[in-house]
Residue, then its C-alpha position, 0 to 999 in steps of 0.5 A: x499499500x502506497x505512503x499518504x502523500x502529506x501535504x505540507x508537513x514538516x515535522x519530520x518525526x511526524x513523517x517519518x512515524x506516521x508513514x507519510x511519504x518520504x525521501x531519505x535525505x538524512x544523508x545531508x546531516x552528514x555532508x554539511x557537517x563533514x565540510x565543517x563550515x563553520x556557519x552556512x548559508x543555503x539558498x533554495x526556492x520555497x517549498x524545497x523541503x528547507x524547512x523540513x530539513x532544519x526540523x530534521x537537523x535539529x530531530x538529529x541534534x539537538x539534546x532535547x532529543x538524548x535517547x531518542x534516535x529510534x526516529x532515525x532507524x533505517x536511514x542513511x544517517x544511523x548507517x554508521x554507528x559514529x554517526x548514531x553516537x553524535x544523535x542527540x549531544x549537542x545544545x541546539x537553538x533554533x528560529x524561523x523567519x518564516x512568517x515574519x511579513x509584516x507592513x511597517x518597521x516597527x512591526x516587524x522590529x518586534x515581531x523578531x524580538x517576540x520570537x527571541x522573548x520565546x526562544x528565552x521562555x523555552x530556557x526558563x530553566x537557565x533560571x533556577x538555582x544559582x546557574x546564571x549572575x545577577x546580571x546575566x538574570x538580569x540580562x535575560x528577564x530583560x529580553x521582551x519585545x520592547x527590548x533596545x536593539x543593543x539587547x537585540x542584537x546580543x540575545x542569541x550569542x547571550x543565549x548561545x554562552x548560557x548554553x555552552x557552559x549548561x551543557x559543557x559543549x558550544x551551540x548549533x543555531x539554526x535560522x530557516x526563511x533568513x530574508x523573509x523579513x527582507x522582502x517583505x521590507x523592501x517591498x514596504x519601504x522598511x528596507x534600511x531600518x530592518x539591514x541596520x537592525x539585521x546586520x547587528x544581529x547577524x554579526x554577533x550570532x553568527x561572527x564574535x560568537x565565541x560559543x558558537x559551534x556550527x551555524x545553519x541558515x536558510x532562504x530563497x535568495x542571497x541577499x548581499x553580503x554589503x547588506x547584512x553579511x558584511x563582517x562575517x567574512x567565515x559564511x558559505x554561501x551555498x547558491x542554487x548554482x553552488x556544487x554543494x548538496x545538489x540532491x538534499x532538496x528537491x526530487x531527483x527525477x530518479x526518485x520521482x519515477x519510483x514514487x510515480x512507479x509506487x502510487x501506480x501512475x507510471x505512465x504519467x511520467x513524461x506528463x509529471x516531466x513536462x509539468x514539474x521537472x526543470x530545477x537545476x542545483x549545481x550540476x544536477x539537472x533534472x529536480x523537481x519541487x516536491x511540492x508538485x510531486x506530493x500534490x499530484x500524487x495526491x490528487x492525480x491532476x496537472x495544474x498548478x501548486x508550487x507556483x501558486x503556494x505563496x504571493x509572486x507579488x514582488x516578482x509581478x511588481x518587478x515585471x509589470x512596473x519594469x521597462x520595455x525591454x523587460x516586458x519583451x524579454x518575458x514576452x519571449x520566455x512566455x513563447x519558450x525562447x530563452x533571454x541572455x543576462x548577466x546573473x549576480x547571485x548577491x540580491x541588492x534589494x535596494x537597487x532593484x528598482x534601477x538594475x534589471x539584471x536583477x529581475x533575473x537574478x531574483x527570478x533564477x533564484x526563485x526558481x522561476x528561470x533555470x539555467x539553459x546555458x553560460x558563458x564566461x566572457x572572454x578577450x576575444x568575445x569582448x572584440x566581437x560585435x553584439x557581446x550584449x548585457x553589458x559584459x566585461x571580461x570575466x563575467x558570466x553570461x547565463x541562457x535563462x530560460x522558464x524552468x517547466x510548464x507550470x511556471x509558464x502556467x503561473x505567469x500567464x495567470x498571473x499577466x490575465x489578473x492585472x488586467x482583471x483586477x481594472x474591469x470584469x469583461x478582460x475579453x471585450x478589447x480582443x473580440x473588439x480587436x479580432x472584429x477590427x470594431x474601433x468604437x469597442x476597442x476605444x472604449x475599453x482602452x480609455x476605461x481600462x487606462x483610467x483604472x490600471x494606468x497607475x498599477x503599471x507605474x514604479x509607484x513613485x511617480x504620478x502616471x502622466x510623467x511615467x514611459x506610457x510604453x509600459x503599460x502598453x507592454x503589459x498590455x501585450x503580456x495581456x494579448x499574449x495570455x489570449x491569443x498566443x494559439x492563435x497569433x505570434x505576439x512580438x513587440x519592438x522588433x526590426x522590421x523594413x527601416x525600423x522597430x514596431x511597437x506591436x505585431x500580431x502575425x496570423x497563424x491560420x489563414x483566416x485571420x487578419x495581421x495586425x500593427x500596433x503603434x503607439x504614440x504620446x501626444x506633443x502639444x509642440x507637434x500636434x493640436x488634436x490626438x486625431x493627429x498623433x494617430x496620423x503620424x502613428x499610421x504615417x510611420x507603420x507606412x513611412x518605416x514599411x513596419x508591414x514588409x516582414x508579413x508580406x515578405x512571409x506571403x500576407x497580402x496588404x488587404x489582410x493587414x491592419x494597421x492601428x495608430x494608437x494615441x495616448x494622453x495622460x490616461x486618455x486614449x485614441x485609436x485609429 
């Protein structure tokens, strides 16, 4: 009888004792311990078993579970006697930032301090007798949600000292989802306050802590060293491109196919691969996200599981508010093409608005993109034209694609949702466009521009001062959702003597080809929006944008040309 899939269970003991589906990853304990790295940061996409791994490590090492190692019986880590003897022999401090998702700095600080207070409450046995000095006792009792910054920064270090003295051994410190509050801080605008606080806390906990045996942190992103790890020269960072722990997080293809056999789903292997395969860690390809696999084993339905497990608001924000180039590259990705970009695995959150390459770095770290190929720039490359990406000799250039079908569906739904926020009749424009109904097209575009234009801003400046193309290129992404199977939709590509804004090339003979050109009303050159429309239409003709279509055999009478003119949130299509 197949084991129960057990969706969302992150308690290692509960999984092992409850006959719940589990792939043995206990060899991570041995691999991690034998590296002798003092402090390790491991980044993996969400729902890849980071929390379960941290729980497993605590369950193995903590003195709380001394003499309770039976839960590891039959697993890889207990195959050698030396490891059986190590179980339950260290004081362990465990802290998770997974639930710190507050909208303000004051609430975030208070929640972090409250978590530390709860940690102290778990160790109140240290207050018994005369184990602590008067000053130590005073510090212990002073730890609270309202404690001052200096106490907060020292709190875990001080607790380490108490526990080390009590048990006669240095401590292991585990911190899960360390970067969750950092993403919220960027989104809600209190990044600088959090960085100052966190840098001090991490330095005291992981750098200047004489009672630290080992430290292990997990997260989704590698936040730049300059931001929070500037003083931690003892930090070993393991990202998705690192060789360490390649198969410790996520399921390998062999493990997935064995699971499908166990559940009588052997005939579904190819479909499962198309939907949920595609992750690469280090040099190991064909890694599957566990969340989707477990959900599929239970529900037997192909749909988005992992991609919708938590908010994608930051990713959506960066794409929605990015430059036209970002939207064009997203179009390529959605069409199954690859993009070329420089990747910096150190995410600098306060530079996400200025550095477009950071978007692709974040998407790669989050599991939305995978590396198809990478190339180290040579001196010979620099002499060639079109190296691109602003690369310099020694830089690594990555060719990136969407990870799998699940991710593609997630983005498609995200884009559709942007337009549904503005109107419940999202398809109205598509229907009007296909019918060449200019009146209906104008009615829709004016309605959606009025309600949605600011939604595509950077959030820091009024809509009227933004590059209007940001909205319209966002709109192009929306078109892809509905028309990708009927048209090849492209933007800002060369044709004739220039670069058109949007082109829809029909995939069936019964449809017309469509060219769109966008123009902003210029009061120094035009009197009315009608003048702007005519200017856009003239540009289509003068630059011969239709040349590429006619070269493919599409007759002139089947090529429609639209000029879009806009002034603030007022739109006219002709």
